[in-house]
NUDREN-950957 format. One record per atom (N, C-alpha, C, CB): x, y, z; residue in three letters. Coordinates in steps of 0.2 Angstrom, whole numbers, plus 2048, in hexadecimal, padded with zeros to 3 digits. Each point is the difference from the previous one (the first is absolute). Glycine has a CB too. Layout:
// residues N
XYZAla;...
END
This chain:
// residues 257
84D6FB6CBMet;8028077FFMet;7F9804800Met;80B7FD7FAMet;7F1801802Arg;7FA8037FFArg;7FC801806Arg;7FF7FC7F5Arg;8017FF80FAsn;7FC800807Asn;804805804Asn;7FC7F47FFAsn;80B80D801Lys;803804804Lys;7FF8087FELys;8097F7801Lys;7F680A7F9Glu;7FE8077FEGlu;7F9802802Glu;8087FF7F6Glu;7F47FC80AIle;7F9801802Ile;800802807Ile;7FB7F87F8Ile;80980480CIle;800801808Ile;803807801Ile;8017F4802Ile;80480E7FBGln;803807801Gln;7FB8057FEGln;80C7FB7FEGln;7F18057FDLys;7FB8057FELys;7FA800805Lys;8037FE7F4Lys;7FB7FC80FHis;7FB800805His;803804806His;7FB7F57FCHis;80B809806Asn;803804806Asn;8008077FFAsn;8077F6803Asn;7FB80C7F7Arg;8018087FFArg;7F9803801Arg;80A7FE7F8Arg;7F17FF805Lys;7F9802800Lys;7FD801808Lys;7FE7FB7F4Lys;8047FF80FAla;7FE800807Ala;804806804Ala;7FE7F4800Ala;80880D7FFGln;804806803Gln;7FD8077FEGln;80A7F9800Gln;7F48077FAIle;7FD8077FDIle;7F9801804Ile;8067FF7F5Ile;7F67FB80CThr;7FA801803Thr;801802807Thr;7FB7F77F9Thr;80A80680BLeu;801802807Leu;802807800Leu;8047F4803Leu;80080F7F9Phe;802807800Phe;7FA8047FFPhe;80B7FD7FBPhe;7F1801800Val;7FA8047FFVal;7FB800806Val;8017FD7F4Val;7FE7FD80FIle;7FC800806Ile;803804806Ile;7FC7F57FDIle;80B80B804Ala;803804805Ala;7FF8077FFAla;8097F7801Ala;7F880B7F8Gly;7FF8077FEGly;7F9803802Gly;8097FE7F7Gly;7F27FE807Ile;7F9802802Ile;7FF800807Ile;7FC7FA7F6Ile;80780280EAla;800800807Ala;803806803Ala;8007F4801Ala;80580E7FDIle;804806802Ile;7FC8067FFIle;80B7FB7FEIle;7F28067FCVal;7FC8057FEVal;7F9801804Val;8057FF7F4Val;7F87FB80DAla;7FA800804Ala;802802808Ala;7FC7F67F9Ala;809808809Ile;802802807Ile;801808800Ile;8067F4802Ile;7FE80E7F9Gly;801807800Gly;7F98047FFGly;80B7FE7FBGly;7F1800801Leu;7F9803800Leu;7FC800806Leu;8007FD7F4Leu;8017FD810Phe;7FD7FF806Phe;802806805Phe;7FF7F47FEPhe;80880C803Phe;802805805Phe;7FF8087FDPhe;8097F7804Phe;7F68097F6Leu;7FF8077FDLeu;7F9802802Leu;8097FE7F7Leu;7F27FE808Phe;7F9802800Phe;7FD7FE806Phe;8007FF7F4Phe;8027FB80FLeu;7FC7FD806Leu;803801806Leu;7FC7F87F9Leu;80B80A808Lys;803801806Lys;7FD806804Lys;80B7FB7FBLys;7F480480BPro;7FD806804Pro;805806800Pro;7F97F8807Pro;80480E7F8Lys;8048067FFLys;801802807Lys;7FC8037F5Lys;80B7FF80DIle;801803806Ile;7FF808800Ile;8097F7802Ile;7F380B802Ile;7FE807800Ile;804804806Ile;7F57FD7FBIle;80F807803Thr;804804805Thr;7FC806802Thr;80B7FC7FBThr;7F380580BPro;7FC806803Pro;8048067FFPro;7FA7F9808Pro;80380C7F5Gly;8048077FFGly;7FD805805Gly;8027FD7F4Gly;80080980BIle;7FE805805Ile;7FB8047FCIle;80B801805Ile;7EF8007FEAsn;7FB8047FDAsn;802808801Asn;7F77F7803Asn;80980C7F7Met;802807800Met;7FB804804Met;8057FF7F5Met;7F57FF80BGln;7FB804804Gln;8007FF807Gln;7F97FF7F6Gln;80A7FB80DAsn;8007FF807Asn;8077FC802Asn;7F37FF7FFAsn;812805801Pro;8067FE803Pro;8007FE807Pro;8068067F7Pro;7F57FD80DGlu;7FF7FF807Glu;8007F8801Glu;7FA80B802Glu;8037F17F9Ser;7FF7F9801Ser;8077FD801Ser;7F58007FASer;810802802Tyr;8077FD800Tyr;803802807Tyr;8018017F4Tyr;7FE80580EVal;803802807Val;7FD7FC806Val;80280C7FBVal;7F77F4804Gln;7FC7FC805Gln;8037F9801Gln;7F68077FEGln;80B7F67FCSer;8027F9800Ser;8077FF803Ser;7F97FE7F6Ser;80C806807Cys;807800802Cys;801802807Cys;8038027F4Cys;7FB80480EVal;801802807Val;7FC7FC805Val;80280C7FCVal;7F87F2802Gly;7FB7FC804Gly;8047F9802Gly;7F68057FBGly;80D7F8801Asp;8047FA801Asp;805801805Asp;7FE7FC7F5Asp;80680A80AGlu;805802805Glu;7FE801807Glu;8068057F6Glu;7F47FE80ALeu;7FD802807Leu;7FE7FA803Leu;7FB80A7FBLeu;8027F1802Lys;7FE7F9803Lys;8067FD803Lys;7F67FF7F8Lys;810801804Gln;8067FD802Gln;803803806Gln;8027FC7F4Gln;7FE80A80CAla;803804806Ala;7FC7FF806Ala;8048097F9Ala;7F57F6807Ile;7FC7FF806Ile;8017F9802Ile;7F78087FCIle;80A7F37FFArg;8017F9802Arg;806800804Arg;7FA7FC7F6Arg;80C807808Ile;806800803Ile;800802807Ile;8068017F5Ile;7F780580CIle;801803807Ile;7FB7FD804Ile;80380B7FBIle;7F77F2803Ser;7FB7FD804Ser;8037FA803Ser;7F78047F9Ser;80D7F8804Glu;8047FA802Glu;805802806Glu;7FE7FA7F5Glu;80580C80AGln;805802805Gln;7FE805805Gln;8087FD7F7Gln;7F280480BGly;7FE804805Gly;8008077FEGly;8057F9808Gly;7FA8097F2Gly;7FF8067FDGly;8078047FEGly;7F6801807Gly;80F7FB7F8Tyr;8078027FETyr;8027FD7FATyr;80380380CTyr;8018007F0Phe;8037FD7FAPhe;8077FD803Phe;7FB8087F8Phe;8087FB80CSer;8077FE803Ser;7FF801808Ser;8078037F5Ser;7F67F880EPro;800801807Pro;806800804Pro;7F57FA7FFPro;80C80A806Gln;806800804Gln;7FF7FD806Gln;80380B7FBGln;7F87F6809Asn;7FF7FD806Asn;7FA7FB7FFAsn;80380A807Asn;7FF7EF7F8Tyr;7FB7FB7FETyr;8017FA803Tyr;8008067F5Tyr;7FB7F580ALys;8017F9803Lys;8007FC7F9Lys;7FA80280CLys;80B7F97F4Leu;8007FC7FALeu;7FB7FA801Leu;80C8037FDLeu;7EE7FD800Tyr;7FB7FB801Tyr;7FE7FC7F9Tyr;7FC80780ATyr;8057F37F6Asn;7FF7FC7FAAsn;8048037FAAsn;7F47FD804Asn;8128057FDAsn;8048037FBAsn;7FE8077FDAsn;8037F47FDAsn;7F980F807Thr;7FE8077FEThr;802805806Thr;7F67FB7F9Thr;80C80A805Lys;802806805Lys;7FA804802Lys;80B8007FBLys;7F27FF80BIle;7FA803802Ile;802805805Ile;7F97F67FEIle;805811800Ala;802805804Ala;7FC800807Ala;8038077F5Ala;8017FC810Tyr;7FC801806Tyr;7FD807800Tyr;8097F9806Tyr;7F08077FBLeu;7FD806800Leu;7FF803807Leu;7FA7FC7F6Leu;8077FF80FCys;800802807Cys;8057FC803Cys;7F4803800Cys;811800804Tyr;8067FD802Tyr;803803806Tyr;8027FD7F4Tyr;8017FF810Thr;804802806Thr;8057FA801Thr;7F7807805Thr;8107FB7FCPro;8057FB801Pro;8007FE808Pro;8068057F6Pro;7F67FF80ELeu;8007FF807Leu;7FB7FA802Leu;80380C802Leu;7FE7F2804Trp;7FC7FB803Trp;7FA803804Trp;8097F8801Trp;7F18057FFPhe;7FA803803Phe;7FD8067FEPhe;8057FA80APhe;7FE80A7F1Glu;7FE8067FEGlu;7FC8007FAGlu;80A805805Glu;7F07FF7FBPro;7FC8007FAPro;8048037FAPro;7F6802807Pro;8087FC7F3Cys;8048027FACys;7FF8077FECys;7FF7F47FCCys;80580E800Val;7FF8077FDVal;7FE8007F9Val;809804808Val;7F28007F6Asn;7FE8007F9Asn;8058037FCAsn;7F4801804Asn;80E7FB7F7Gln;8068027FCGln;7FE8047FAGln;8057F5803Gln;7F480B7FBGlu;7FD8047FBGlu;7FA803802Glu;8067F87F7Glu;7FA80D80CPro;7FA804802Pro;7FB8027FBPro;80680480APro;7FE7FE7F0Met;7FC8027FAMet;8017FA7FBMet;80280C802Met;7FB7EE7FFPhe;8017FA7FCPhe;7FD8017F9Phe;8007F980APhe;7FB80A7F5Ile;7FD8017F9Ile;8048047FCIle;7F57FF805Ile;80E8077FEGlu;8048047FCGlu;8077FD7FFGlu;7FA80A805Glu;8087F27FFHis;8067FC7FFHis;7FF7FB7FAHis;80380180CHis;7F87FC7F4Leu;7FE7FB7FALeu;8008047FALeu;7FA7F8807Leu;80380D7F9Lys;8008047F9Lys;8078027FELys;7F4805803Lys;8107FD802Ser;8078027FESer;8047FA7FESer;7FF809809Ser;8007F27FAGlu;8047FA7FEGlu;7FE7FE7F8Glu;8007FC80CGlu;7F98047F3Ile;7FE7FE7FAIle;8028057FAIle;7F67FB806Ile;80A80B7FCLys;8028057FBLys;8087FF7FELys;7F7808805Lys;80D7F7801Glu;8077FF7FEGlu;8017FA7FCGlu;80380580BGlu;7F97F67F6Ile;8017F97FCIle;7FE8027F9Ile;7FE7F980AIle;7FC80A7F4Ile;7FE8007FAIle;8028067FCIle;7F67FA804Ile;80E80B7FFSer;8028067FDSer;8047FF7F9Ser;80080580BSer;8057F77F6Pro;8047FE7F9Pro;7FC7FC7FBPro;80A801807Pro;7F17FB7FCLys;7FC7FC7FBLys;7FB8057FDLys;8027F6807Lys;7FC80F7FCVal;7FB8047FDVal;8038047FAVal;7FA80280BVal;80D8007F6Glu;8038037FAGlu;8027FB7FBGlu;805807808Glu;7FC7F37FAPhe;8017FA7FAPhe;7F98007FCPhe;8087FA808Phe;7F28067FCCys;7FA7FF7FCCys;7FF8067FBCys;7FB7FA80ACys;80780C7F8Phe;7FF8057FBPhe;8058007FBPhe;7FC807809Phe;80A7F77F8Asp;8057FF7FBAsp;7FE7FB7FBAsp;809803808Asp;7F47F77FBSer;7FE7FB7FBSer;7FA8037FCSer;8037F7808Ser;7F980D7FBLeu;7FA8037FCLeu;8038047FALeu;7F980080BLeu;80C8047F7Lys;8038057FBLys;8037FB7FALys;802809809Lys;8027F27F9Gln;8037FC7FBGln;7FA7FD7FBGln;80A7FE808Gln;7F17FF7FCAsn;7FB7FD7FCAsn;7FC8057FBAsn;7FF7F880AAsn;80080E7F8Leu;7FD8047FCLeu;8048037FALeu;7FA80480ALeu;80D7FD7F8Glu;8048027FAGlu;8017FA7FBGlu;806808809Glu;7FA7F27F9Ser;8007FB7FCSer;7FA8007FBSer;8077F9808Ser;7F480A7FAArg;7FA8017FBArg;8008077FDArg;7FA7F8807Arg;80C80B7F9Asn;8018067FCAsn;7FC806803Asn;8017F97F6Asn;7FE807811Tyr;7FE806804Tyr;806804802Tyr;7F57FA804Tyr;80A80D7FCAsn;804804803Asn;7FE801807Asn;8038067F5Asn;8017F9810Val;7FF800807Val;804804804Val;7FC7F57FEVal;80180F806Glu;804804805Glu;7FD7FF807Glu;8038097F7Glu;8027F680DMet;7FE7FF807Met;804804805Met;7FD7F47FDMet;80080F808Lys;803804805Lys;8017FC807Lys;7FB80A7FBLys;8087F980AAsp;8017FC806Asp;7FA7FD803Asp;80A808802Asp;7F87F3802Thr;7FA7FD804Thr;800801807Thr;8017F77F8Thr;7F980A80BSer;7FF800807Ser;7FA7FC802Ser;80580C801Ser;7FB7F1804Phe;7FA7FC802Phe;7FF7FF807Phe;8017FA7F5Phe;7FA80480EAsp;7FE7FE807Asp;7FD7FA800Asp;7FF80C803Asp;8027F0802Val;7FC7FA801Val;7FB801806Val;80A7F97FDVal;7F0804801Glu;7FA801805Glu;7FE7F9802Glu;7FD80B7FBGlu;8017F480BLeu;7FD7FA803Leu;7F9801802Leu;80C7FB803Leu;7EF8027FBAsn;7FA801802Asn;7FC7F9801Asn;7FF80B7FAAsn;7FC7F580APro;7FC7F9801Pro;7FF7FD7F9Pro;7FB80480APro;8087F67F6Lys;7FF7FB7FALys;8048027FALys;7F57FE804Lys;80F8077FCLys;8038027FALys;807804802Lys;7F58007F9Lys;80F800802Ala;806804800Ala;8018037F9Ala;8067F8809Ala;7FD80E7F7Ser;8018047FASer;806804800Ser;7F48007FFSer;80E8017FBAla;8068057FEAla;7FD8057FCAla;8097F7801Ala;7F880F802Lys;7FD8067FCLys;8068047FDLys;7F6801808Lys;80B7FE7F1Ile;8068027FDIle;7FF8077FCIle;8037F37FFIle;801811802Asn;8008067FCAsn;8068007FAAsn;7FB80780AAsn;8037F97F0Lys;8057FF7FBLys;7FD8037F9Lys;8057F5806Lys;7FE8107F8Glu;7FE8037FAGlu;8037FC7FAGlu;7FF80B805Glu;7FC7F37F6Ile;8027FC7FAIle;7FC8047FAIle;8027F5807Ile;80280C7F4Ser;7FD8027FASer;8037FC7FBSer;7FF80C803Ser;7FC7F27F8Met;8027FB7FBMet;7FB8027FAMet;8047F7808Met;7FF8087F2Asn;7FD8027FAAsn;8027FB7FAAsn;7FF80C804Asn;7FC7F37F8Lys;8027FC7FALys;7FA8027FALys;8057F6807Lys;7FE80B7F3Asn;7FB8027FBAsn;7FC806802Asn;8007F47FCAsn;803811807Glu;7FD806802Glu;7FA7FF806Glu;8028057F4Glu;7FE7F680FGlu;7FC7FE805Glu;804801807Glu;7F87F87F9Glu;80580C80BAsn;804802806Asn;7FC7FE806Asn;8068097FBAsn;7FE7F480AGln;7FD7FE806Gln;804802806Gln;7FB7F67FBGln;80280C80BLys;804802806Lys;7FD7FD806Lys;80380B7FALys;8017F380APhe;7FE7FD807Phe;805803805Phe;7FB7F57FBPhe;80280C80BAsp;804802806Asp;7FF7FD806Asp;80080B7FAAsp;7FB7F1807Lys;7FE7FC806Lys;7FE7F97FELys;7FC80B806Lys;8077F17FEPhe;7FE7F8800Phe;7FF7FE807Phe;8077FE7F6Phe;7F37FF80BAsn;7FE7FD806Asn;7FF7F97FFAsn;7FA80A803Asn;80B7F2801Val;8007F97FFVal;7FE7FD807Val;80A8017F8Val;7F07FB807Glu;7FD7FD806Glu;8007F8800Glu;7F980B801Glu;8087F2804Ile;8007F9801Ile;7FB7FE806Ile;80C7FF7FAIle;7F17FC806Ile;7FD7FD806Ile;8057FD804Ile;7F57FE7FAIle;80B80480CSer;8047FE805Ser;7FE801807Ser;8098027F9Ser;7F87F980CPro;7FD801807Pro;806803805Pro;7F87F67FDPro;80D80C800Ile;806802804Ile;7FE805805Ile;8087FD7F7Ile;7F4808807Tyr;7FE805805Tyr;7FC7FD806Tyr;7FF8087F6Tyr;7FC7F4809Asn;7FD7FC805Asn;8047FC804Asn;7F68007F9Asn;80F7FC804Leu;8047FC804Leu;805804804Leu;7FF7F87F7Leu;80380E807Ala;804804804Ala;7FD803806Ala;8068037F5Ala;7F37FF80AAsn;7FD802806Asn;7FF7FB805Asn;7FA8087F9Asn;8057F2805Ile;8007FA805Ile;807800804Ile;7F77FA7F9Ile;80E806803Ala;807800803Ala;801806805Ala;8047FB7F5Ala;7F980B809Val;801805805Val;7FC7FE807Val;8018097F6Val;7F97F4809Glu;7FD7FE806Glu;8047FB804Glu;7F58037FBGlu;80E7F8802Ile;8047FB803Ile;805803804Ile;7FD7F87F7Ile;80780D805Val;806803803Val;7FD804807Val;8068017F4Val;7F580380BAsn;7FD804806Asn;7FF7FB806Asn;7FB8097F8Asn;8027F1806Gly;7FE7FC806Gly;8077FD803Gly;7F57FD7FAGly;810801802Glu;8067FE802Glu;804805804Glu;8007F87F7Glu;7FF80E807Ala;804806803Ala;7FD802807Ala;8038047F5Ala;7F67FB80BLys;7FD803807Lys;7FF7FA805Lys;7FA8097F9Lys;8047F1804Glu;7FE7FB805Glu;8047F97FFGlu;7F5805800Glu;8117FC7FCCys;8047FA7FFCys;7FD7FA7FCCys;80680480ACys;7F47FE7F3Glu;7FC7FA7FDGlu;7FB8037FCGlu;8027F8809Glu;7FC8047F2Phe;7FA8027FBPhe;7FB7FA800Phe;8088087F9Phe;7F27F9808Asp;7FB7FB800Asp;7FE7FF7F9Asp;7FC80280CAsp;8087FA7F0Tyr;7FE8007F9Tyr;7FA7FB7FFTyr;80C8027FDTyr;7F27FA808Leu;7FA7FC7FFLeu;7FA804800Leu;8067F6805Leu;7FA80E800Ala;7FA805801Ala;8008047FAAla;80180080DAla;8048037F1Tyr;8008047FATyr;7FD7FC7FATyr;80A807804Tyr;7F87F37FBLys;7FE7FC7FALys;7F87FF801Lys;80B7FA7FFLys;7F3805807Asn;7F87FF801Asn;7FC8067FDAsn;8037F980AAsn;80080D7F7Lys;7FD8067FFLys;8018027F8Lys;80180480CLys;8057FA7F2His;8028027F9His;8027FA7FCHis;80480B804His;7F77F17FASer;8017F97FDSer;8038017F9Ser;7F77FB807Ser;80980B7F6Glu;8018007F9Glu;8087FF7FFGlu;7F68087FEGlu;80E7F9807Phe;8077FF7FFPhe;8027FB806Phe;80280C7FBPhe;8027EF802Asn;8037FB805Asn;806803803Asn;7FB7F77F9Asn;80680780EIle;806801803Ile;8037FA803Ile;7FC80C803Ile;80A7F27FCVal;8047FB803Val;805802804Val;7FD7F97F7Val;804805810Lys;805802804Lys;8057F9801Lys;7F980A806Lys;80D7F77FAThr;8057FB801Thr;806802804Thr;7FC7FA7F6Thr;80880280CPhe;805802804Phe;8077FE7FDPhe;7F97FF80BPhe;80C8057F6Ala;8077FF7FEAla;805801806Ala;7FD8037F4Ala;8097FB80AGlu;805801805Glu;801807802Glu;8067F67FCGlu;7FD80B80AAsn;802807803Asn;7F9803802Asn;80A8017F9Asn;7F17FB80AAsn;7FA803802Asn;7FC8047FBAsn;80680180BAsn;7FB7FD7EFThr;7FD8047FAThr;7F97FD7FEThr;80B8037FCThr;7F0801803Lys;7FA7FE7FDLys;7FF8027F9Lys;7FB80280BLys;8037FA7F1Ile;7FF8017F9Ile;7F88007FFIle;80B7FB7FCIle;7F380B801Tyr;7F98007FETyr;8008007F8Tyr;7FD80780BTyr;7FE7F57F3Ile;7FF7FF7F9Ile;7F98037FEIle;8087F67FFIle;7F780F7FEIle;7FA8047FFIle;7FD7FF7F9Ile;803808809Ile;7F77F67F6Gly;7FD8007F9Gly;7FE7F97FEGly;80780A7FEGly;7F77F67FCAsn;7FE7FA7FCAsn;8047FF7FAAsn;7F4802804Asn;80B7FF7F6Glu;8047FF7FBGlu;806804800Glu;7F67FD7F9Glu;80980A808Val;806804801Val;801801808Val;7FE8067F5Val;8087F980DLys;8027FF807Lys;805805802Lys;7FD7F4800Lys;802810806Leu;805804803Leu;8037FD806Leu;7FA80A7FCLeu;80C7F4804Asn;8047FD806Asn;803806804Asn;8027F57F9Asn;7FD80A80DIle;804805805Ile;8037FC806Ile;7F880A7FCIle;80D7F9807Ala;8037FD806Ala;7FF805806Ala;8087F87F9Ala;7F880580DThr;800804806Thr;8047FC805Thr;7F58057FEThr;80E7FF807Arg;8037FE806Arg;7FE804806Arg;80A7FB7F9Arg;7F280380BSer;7FD804805Ser;8007FC807Ser;7F98077F7Ser;8097FC80ECys;7FF7FD807Cys;8037F9800Cys;7F6807802Cys;8107F97FBAla;8047F9800Ala;8027FE806Ala;8048037F5Ala;7FC7F680CMet;8027FD807Met;8057FB7FFMet;7F5802804Met;8117FF7FFPro;8057FB800Pro;7FE7F9800Pro;808808805Pro;7FA7F47F6Gly;7FE7F9800Gly;7F97FE7FEGly;8087FF809Gly;7F58067F4Gly;7F97FF7FDGly;8008027FAGly;7FB80180BGly;7FF7FD7F1Met;7FF8037F9Met;7FC807801Met;7FF7F47FCMet;7FE80D809Leu;7FC806801Leu;804805804Leu;7F57FA7FFLeu;
END
């Protein structure tokens, strides 16, 4: 009997010891996460420079819009197109006739691109400013915003959105006002579009564009020409960013050209 009591006391002490060790371990883990866990820093809006927020938000939308239309011949929703590798590539020069040169479908191609980009990003620009307003108000700023107007510009090596938007905001008697936001991104779309114009002019006048000779003179941009059904030529212009266009010119029955 005496031995049995000794064993029970020993077991109780062992259990207590385990509980103590477990408790210490839990406290240690808690202290580790409290003091040693990396802190997650949420980027905020700089009261002195809200343009940075607009640059980031609208700039991302600008890049996305250019990527979409570049893949599809300069259109968000192509109507006259060739389906190639599961992508709708718009005809920039086209004729349904045999033996006839194609007709330029977009004589003002740069202006067309600007219009397409503006239409795509217009609702997203408003979203960016709404998001800006909500973010500022969550930090106890009083914010007033007026209507938005903007234009898209395409220039060599860059694209931009020039936005007119009056914003006034204040907090703790500190007032700030803004009325213009210039969002710029690096983009070759202007240069690629000018090459597309030269291709279309060649196809419309001579039924052909000597892309190999052009590449020898202008090696900074790659051009690949391939053929698809219905006497269609597909031109892929550019390096990392590519502008795809389709043409159908001087088509011959039974041939690819």
